[in-house]
PDB file as gemmi writes it, atoms N, CA and C in Angstrom:
CRYST1    1.000    1.000    1.000  90.00  90.00  90.00 P 1                      
ATOM      1  N   MET A   1      53.944 103.935  11.672  1.00  0.00           N  
ATOM      2  CA  MET A   1      52.973 104.992  11.892  1.00  0.00           C  
ATOM      3  C   MET A   1      52.544 104.975  13.363  1.00  0.00           C  
ATOM      4  N   THR A   2      52.565 106.128  13.991  1.00  0.00           N  
ATOM      5  CA  THR A   2      52.171 106.248  15.387  1.00  0.00           C  
ATOM      6  C   THR A   2      50.674 106.515  15.477  1.00  0.00           C  
ATOM      7  N   GLN A   3      50.008 105.762  16.339  1.00  0.00           N  
ATOM      8  CA  GLN A   3      48.567 105.933  16.530  1.00  0.00           C  
ATOM      9  C   GLN A   3      48.323 107.042  17.547  1.00  0.00           C  
ATOM     10  N   VAL A   4      47.434 107.970  17.234  1.00  0.00           N  
ATOM     11  CA  VAL A   4      47.060 109.033  18.158  1.00  0.00           C  
ATOM     12  C   VAL A   4      45.989 108.482  19.089  1.00  0.00           C  
ATOM     13  N   LEU A   5      46.249 108.564  20.391  1.00  0.00           N  
ATOM     14  CA  LEU A   5      45.275 108.080  21.367  1.00  0.00           C  
ATOM     15  C   LEU A   5      44.426 109.239  21.871  1.00  0.00           C  
ATOM     16  N   HIS A   6      43.171 108.973  22.105  1.00  0.00           N  
ATOM     17  CA  HIS A   6      42.239 109.973  22.611  1.00  0.00           C  
ATOM     18  C   HIS A   6      41.965 109.652  24.079  1.00  0.00           C  
ATOM     19  N   TRP A   7      42.731 110.293  24.961  1.00  0.00           N  
ATOM     20  CA  TRP A   7      42.668 110.032  26.394  1.00  0.00           C  
ATOM     21  C   TRP A   7      41.483 110.747  27.018  1.00  0.00           C  
ATOM     22  N   ARG A   8      40.890 110.111  28.033  1.00  0.00           N  
ATOM     23  CA  ARG A   8      39.826 110.755  28.799  1.00  0.00           C  
ATOM     24  C   ARG A   8      39.957 110.386  30.263  1.00  0.00           C  
ATOM     25  N   LYS A   9      39.504 111.303  31.099  1.00  0.00           N  
ATOM     26  CA  LYS A   9      39.494 111.095  32.546  1.00  0.00           C  
ATOM     27  C   LYS A   9      38.086 110.738  32.981  1.00  0.00           C  
ATOM     28  N   SER A  10      38.010 109.996  34.053  1.00  0.00           N  
ATOM     29  CA  SER A  10      36.723 109.676  34.644  1.00  0.00           C  
ATOM     30  C   SER A  10      36.141 110.904  35.334  1.00  0.00           C  
ATOM     31  N   THR A  11      34.827 111.010  35.330  1.00  0.00           N  
ATOM     32  CA  THR A  11      34.172 112.061  36.107  1.00  0.00           C  
ATOM     33  C   THR A  11      34.197 111.726  37.592  1.00  0.00           C  
ATOM     34  N   TYR A  12      34.695 110.541  37.947  1.00  0.00           N  
ATOM     35  CA  TYR A  12      34.813 110.125  39.337  1.00  0.00           C  
ATOM     36  C   TYR A  12      36.195 110.437  39.899  1.00  0.00           C  
ATOM     37  N   SER A  13      36.965 111.296  39.258  1.00  0.00           N  
ATOM     38  CA  SER A  13      38.310 111.643  39.720  1.00  0.00           C  
ATOM     39  C   SER A  13      38.259 112.085  41.170  1.00  0.00           C  
ATOM     40  N   SER A  14      39.253 111.644  41.950  1.00  0.00           N  
ATOM     41  CA  SER A  14      39.275 112.028  43.360  1.00  0.00           C  
ATOM     42  C   SER A  14      39.889 113.407  43.508  1.00  0.00           C  
ATOM     43  N   GLY A  15      39.540 114.066  44.588  1.00  0.00           N  
ATOM     44  CA  GLY A  15      40.080 115.396  44.857  1.00  0.00           C  
ATOM     45  C   GLY A  15      39.281 116.465  44.144  1.00  0.00           C  
ATOM     46  N   GLY A  16      39.319 117.652  44.688  1.00  0.00           N  
ATOM     47  CA  GLY A  16      38.559 118.753  44.123  1.00  0.00           C  
ATOM     48  C   GLY A  16      39.049 119.213  42.771  1.00  0.00           C  
ATOM     49  N   ASP A  17      40.334 119.024  42.486  1.00  0.00           N  
ATOM     50  CA  ASP A  17      40.864 119.516  41.220  1.00  0.00           C  
ATOM     51  C   ASP A  17      40.873 118.457  40.128  1.00  0.00           C  
ATOM     52  N   GLY A  18      40.549 117.221  40.453  1.00  0.00           N  
ATOM     53  CA  GLY A  18      40.495 116.160  39.458  1.00  0.00           C  
ATOM     54  C   GLY A  18      41.845 115.733  38.917  1.00  0.00           C  
ATOM     55  N   ASP A  19      42.927 116.065  39.632  1.00  0.00           N  
ATOM     56  CA  ASP A  19      44.265 115.725  39.144  1.00  0.00           C  
ATOM     57  C   ASP A  19      44.714 114.321  39.520  1.00  0.00           C  
ATOM     58  N   THR A  20      44.005 113.660  40.425  1.00  0.00           N  
ATOM     59  CA  THR A  20      44.383 112.318  40.844  1.00  0.00           C  
ATOM     60  C   THR A  20      43.479 111.331  40.120  1.00  0.00           C  
ATOM     61  N   CYS A  21      43.916 110.918  38.968  1.00  0.00           N  
ATOM     62  CA  CYS A  21      43.041 110.079  38.162  1.00  0.00           C  
ATOM     63  C   CYS A  21      43.851 109.233  37.200  1.00  0.00           C  
ATOM     64  N   VAL A  22      43.241 108.170  36.779  1.00  0.00           N  
ATOM     65  CA  VAL A  22      43.777 107.346  35.702  1.00  0.00           C  
ATOM     66  C   VAL A  22      43.039 107.763  34.440  1.00  0.00           C  
ATOM     67  N   GLU A  23      43.768 107.921  33.361  1.00  0.00           N  
ATOM     68  CA  GLU A  23      43.159 108.231  32.078  1.00  0.00           C  
ATOM     69  C   GLU A  23      43.113 106.963  31.237  1.00  0.00           C  
ATOM     70  N   VAL A  24      42.104 106.850  30.400  1.00  0.00           N  
ATOM     71  CA  VAL A  24      41.962 105.684  29.530  1.00  0.00           C  
ATOM     72  C   VAL A  24      41.825 106.136  28.080  1.00  0.00           C  
ATOM     73  N   ALA A  25      42.267 105.273  27.183  1.00  0.00           N  
ATOM     74  CA  ALA A  25      42.126 105.522  25.745  1.00  0.00           C  
ATOM     75  C   ALA A  25      41.818 104.193  25.065  1.00  0.00           C  
ATOM     76  N   PRO A  26      40.810 104.171  24.210  1.00  0.00           N  
ATOM     77  CA  PRO A  26      40.475 102.924  23.516  1.00  0.00           C  
ATOM     78  C   PRO A  26      41.449 102.633  22.374  1.00  0.00           C  
ATOM     79  N   LEU A  27      41.768 101.374  22.220  1.00  0.00           N  
ATOM     80  CA  LEU A  27      42.533 100.850  21.090  1.00  0.00           C  
ATOM     81  C   LEU A  27      41.634  99.820  20.408  1.00  0.00           C  
ATOM     82  N   PRO A  28      41.984  99.334  19.236  1.00  0.00           N  
ATOM     83  CA  PRO A  28      41.092  98.387  18.555  1.00  0.00           C  
ATOM     84  C   PRO A  28      40.702  97.158  19.387  1.00  0.00           C  
ATOM     85  N   THR A  29      41.630  96.571  20.128  1.00  0.00           N  
ATOM     86  CA  THR A  29      41.305  95.366  20.908  1.00  0.00           C  
ATOM     87  C   THR A  29      41.748  95.476  22.358  1.00  0.00           C  
ATOM     88  N   ARG A  30      42.168  96.661  22.779  1.00  0.00           N  
ATOM     89  CA  ARG A  30      42.709  96.853  24.124  1.00  0.00           C  
ATOM     90  C   ARG A  30      42.259  98.212  24.660  1.00  0.00           C  
ATOM     91  N   ILE A  31      42.499  98.422  25.944  1.00  0.00           N  
ATOM     92  CA  ILE A  31      42.285  99.713  26.585  1.00  0.00           C  
ATOM     93  C   ILE A  31      43.625 100.142  27.174  1.00  0.00           C  
ATOM     94  N   ALA A  32      44.063 101.348  26.841  1.00  0.00           N  
ATOM     95  CA  ALA A  32      45.310 101.888  27.377  1.00  0.00           C  
ATOM     96  C   ALA A  32      44.998 102.719  28.612  1.00  0.00           C  
ATOM     97  N   LEU A  33      45.881 102.654  29.612  1.00  0.00           N  
ATOM     98  CA  LEU A  33      45.729 103.416  30.848  1.00  0.00           C  
ATOM     99  C   LEU A  33      47.024 104.161  31.133  1.00  0.00           C  
ATOM    100  N   ARG A  34      46.889 105.350  31.755  1.00  0.00           N  
ATOM    101  CA  ARG A  34      48.062 106.107  32.189  1.00  0.00           C  
ATOM    102  C   ARG A  34      47.692 106.963  33.388  1.00  0.00           C  
ATOM    103  N   ASP A  35      48.699 107.429  34.085  1.00  0.00           N  
ATOM    104  CA  ASP A  35      48.536 108.302  35.247  1.00  0.00           C  
ATOM    105  C   ASP A  35      48.345 109.732  34.751  1.00  0.00           C  
ATOM    106  N   SER A  36      47.264 110.380  35.159  1.00  0.00           N  
ATOM    107  CA  SER A  36      47.001 111.742  34.694  1.00  0.00           C  
ATOM    108  C   SER A  36      48.043 112.735  35.191  1.00  0.00           C  
ATOM    109  N   LYS A  37      48.709 112.424  36.305  1.00  0.00           N  
ATOM    110  CA  LYS A  37      49.747 113.317  36.825  1.00  0.00           C  
ATOM    111  C   LYS A  37      51.053 113.168  36.059  1.00  0.00           C  
ATOM    112  N   ASN A  38      51.201 112.087  35.294  1.00  0.00           N  
ATOM    113  CA  ASN A  38      52.433 111.826  34.558  1.00  0.00           C  
ATOM    114  C   ASN A  38      52.088 111.290  33.161  1.00  0.00           C  
ATOM    115  N   PRO A  39      51.469 112.119  32.323  1.00  0.00           N  
ATOM    116  CA  PRO A  39      51.015 111.626  31.024  1.00  0.00           C  
ATOM    117  C   PRO A  39      52.145 111.199  30.090  1.00  0.00           C  
ATOM    118  N   CYS A  40      53.354 111.667  30.341  1.00  0.00           N  
ATOM    119  CA  CYS A  40      54.493 111.254  29.505  1.00  0.00           C  
ATOM    120  C   CYS A  40      55.169 109.997  30.050  1.00  0.00           C  
ATOM    121  N   GLY A  41      54.698 109.513  31.196  1.00  0.00           N  
ATOM    122  CA  GLY A  41      55.245 108.293  31.782  1.00  0.00           C  
ATOM    123  C   GLY A  41      54.743 107.075  31.024  1.00  0.00           C  
ATOM    124  N   GLY A  42      54.931 105.937  31.596  1.00  0.00           N  
ATOM    125  CA  GLY A  42      54.523 104.694  30.945  1.00  0.00           C  
ATOM    126  C   GLY A  42      53.023 104.526  30.866  1.00  0.00           C  
ATOM    127  N   THR A  43      52.611 103.645  29.986  1.00  0.00           N  
ATOM    128  CA  THR A  43      51.203 103.286  29.864  1.00  0.00           C  
ATOM    129  C   THR A  43      51.062 101.779  30.052  1.00  0.00           C  
ATOM    130  N   LEU A  44      49.887 101.388  30.403  1.00  0.00           N  
ATOM    131  CA  LEU A  44      49.535  99.982  30.554  1.00  0.00           C  
ATOM    132  C   LEU A  44      48.383  99.731  29.603  1.00  0.00           C  
ATOM    133  N   SER A  45      48.422  98.635  28.873  1.00  0.00           N  
ATOM    134  CA  SER A  45      47.269  98.308  28.033  1.00  0.00           C  
ATOM    135  C   SER A  45      46.787  96.911  28.377  1.00  0.00           C  
ATOM    136  N   LEU A  46      45.483  96.800  28.474  1.00  0.00           N  
ATOM    137  CA  LEU A  46      44.836  95.538  28.822  1.00  0.00           C  
ATOM    138  C   LEU A  46      43.897  95.131  27.695  1.00  0.00           C  
ATOM    139  N   PRO A  47      43.731  93.828  27.479  1.00  0.00           N  
ATOM    140  CA  PRO A  47      42.679  93.399  26.557  1.00  0.00           C  
ATOM    141  C   PRO A  47      41.337  93.961  27.043  1.00  0.00           C  
ATOM    142  N   THR A  48      40.484  94.338  26.131  1.00  0.00           N  
ATOM    143  CA  THR A  48      39.220  94.972  26.498  1.00  0.00           C  
ATOM    144  C   THR A  48      38.434  94.141  27.508  1.00  0.00           C  
ATOM    145  N   GLY A  49      38.362  92.835  27.324  1.00  0.00           N  
ATOM    146  CA  GLY A  49      37.632  91.977  28.261  1.00  0.00           C  
ATOM    147  C   GLY A  49      38.225  92.009  29.657  1.00  0.00           C  
ATOM    148  N   SER A  50      39.539  92.029  29.760  1.00  0.00           N  
ATOM    149  CA  SER A  50      40.202  92.099  31.066  1.00  0.00           C  
ATOM    150  C   SER A  50      39.937  93.439  31.740  1.00  0.00           C  
ATOM    151  N   PHE A  51      39.930  94.518  30.961  1.00  0.00           N  
ATOM    152  CA  PHE A  51      39.641  95.839  31.512  1.00  0.00           C  
ATOM    153  C   PHE A  51      38.217  95.880  32.065  1.00  0.00           C  
ATOM    154  N   ILE A  52      37.270  95.330  31.326  1.00  0.00           N  
ATOM    155  CA  ILE A  52      35.876  95.297  31.781  1.00  0.00           C  
ATOM    156  C   ILE A  52      35.758  94.493  33.071  1.00  0.00           C  
ATOM    157  N   THR A  53      36.421  93.348  33.146  1.00  0.00           N  
ATOM    158  CA  THR A  53      36.408  92.533  34.362  1.00  0.00           C  
ATOM    159  C   THR A  53      37.000  93.308  35.534  1.00  0.00           C  
ATOM    160  N   PHE A  54      38.094  94.025  35.297  1.00  0.00           N  
ATOM    161  CA  PHE A  54      38.743  94.841  36.325  1.00  0.00           C  
ATOM    162  C   PHE A  54      37.790  95.917  36.847  1.00  0.00           C  
ATOM    163  N   ILE A  55      37.134  96.638  35.955  1.00  0.00           N  
ATOM    164  CA  ILE A  55      36.202  97.694  36.363  1.00  0.00           C  
ATOM    165  C   ILE A  55      35.012  97.110  37.118  1.00  0.00           C  
ATOM    166  N   GLU A  56      34.485  95.986  36.668  1.00  0.00           N  
ATOM    167  CA  GLU A  56      33.367  95.346  37.371  1.00  0.00           C  
ATOM    168  C   GLU A  56      33.776  94.927  38.778  1.00  0.00           C  
ATOM    169  N   ALA A  57      34.996  94.428  38.946  1.00  0.00           N  
ATOM    170  CA  ALA A  57      35.484  94.046  40.276  1.00  0.00           C  
ATOM    171  C   ALA A  57      35.614  95.274  41.171  1.00  0.00           C  
ATOM    172  N   LEU A  58      36.109  96.381  40.629  1.00  0.00           N  
ATOM    173  CA  LEU A  58      36.201  97.618  41.417  1.00  0.00           C  
ATOM    174  C   LEU A  58      34.826  98.090  41.854  1.00  0.00           C  
ATOM    175  N   LYS A  59      33.878  98.066  40.950  1.00  0.00           N  
ATOM    176  CA  LYS A  59      32.518  98.503  41.278  1.00  0.00           C  
ATOM    177  C   LYS A  59      31.906  97.633  42.367  1.00  0.00           C  
ATOM    178  N   ALA A  60      32.175  96.337  42.335  1.00  0.00           N  
ATOM    179  CA  ALA A  60      31.619  95.421  43.332  1.00  0.00           C  
ATOM    180  C   ALA A  60      32.221  95.669  44.714  1.00  0.00           C  
ATOM    181  N   GLN A  61      33.478  96.088  44.761  1.00  0.00           N  
ATOM    182  CA  GLN A  61      34.171  96.279  46.038  1.00  0.00           C  
ATOM    183  C   GLN A  61      34.022  97.682  46.599  1.00  0.00           C  
ATOM    184  N   HIS A  62      33.794  98.665  45.745  1.00  0.00           N  
ATOM    185  CA  HIS A  62      33.766 100.063  46.176  1.00  0.00           C  
ATOM    186  C   HIS A  62      32.548 100.766  45.586  1.00  0.00           C  
ATOM    187  N   PRO A  63      31.500 100.950  46.394  1.00  0.00           N  
ATOM    188  CA  PRO A  63      30.325 101.657  45.872  1.00  0.00           C  
ATOM    189  C   PRO A  63      30.718 103.065  45.414  1.00  0.00           C  
ATOM    190  N   TRP A  64      30.169 103.474  44.299  1.00  0.00           N  
ATOM    191  CA  TRP A  64      30.517 104.776  43.728  1.00  0.00           C  
ATOM    192  C   TRP A  64      29.647 105.872  44.300  1.00  0.00           C  
ATOM    193  N   SER A  65      30.225 107.046  44.424  1.00  0.00           N  
ATOM    194  CA  SER A  65      29.444 108.231  44.747  1.00  0.00           C  
ATOM    195  C   SER A  65      29.027 108.869  43.426  1.00  0.00           C  
ATOM    196  N   GLU A  66      28.376 110.000  43.507  1.00  0.00           N  
ATOM    197  CA  GLU A  66      27.976 110.697  42.287  1.00  0.00           C  
ATOM    198  C   GLU A  66      29.218 111.198  41.564  1.00  0.00           C  
ATOM    199  N   PRO A  67      29.196 111.189  40.237  1.00  0.00           N  
ATOM    200  CA  PRO A  67      30.355 111.682  39.494  1.00  0.00           C  
ATOM    201  C   PRO A  67      30.550 113.172  39.692  1.00  0.00           C  
ATOM    202  N   GLY A  68      31.785 113.598  39.537  1.00  0.00           N  
ATOM    203  CA  GLY A  68      32.112 115.016  39.622  1.00  0.00           C  
ATOM    204  C   GLY A  68      31.807 115.710  38.309  1.00  0.00           C  
ATOM    205  N   PRO A  69      32.140 116.999  38.244  1.00  0.00           N  
ATOM    206  CA  PRO A  69      31.882 117.731  37.002  1.00  0.00           C  
ATOM    207  C   PRO A  69      32.745 117.210  35.861  1.00  0.00           C  
ATOM    208  N   THR A  70      32.221 117.251  34.677  1.00  0.00           N  
ATOM    209  CA  THR A  70      32.958 116.816  33.492  1.00  0.00           C  
ATOM    210  C   THR A  70      33.914 117.913  33.078  1.00  0.00           C  
ATOM    211  N   ARG A  71      35.127 117.513  32.752  1.00  0.00           N  
ATOM    212  CA  ARG A  71      36.132 118.500  32.316  1.00  0.00           C  
ATOM    213  C   ARG A  71      36.240 118.481  30.833  1.00  0.00           C  
TER     214      ARG A  71                                                      
END                                                                             
């Protein structure tokens, strides 16, 4: 049985059109990631704890601006 993933883009997508972004989808114990420009390409999945650590490290290194409009 194939699991249907519910992908979402960040409101922090770069560029005015929001096409340069990573999309994420929750799994029971992991987070799946893919390139929004190539949704049929490969995906990467990380354990949820590793994904959280990754995002926290990004936030510490790169201060965020205000989010863009929600699509």
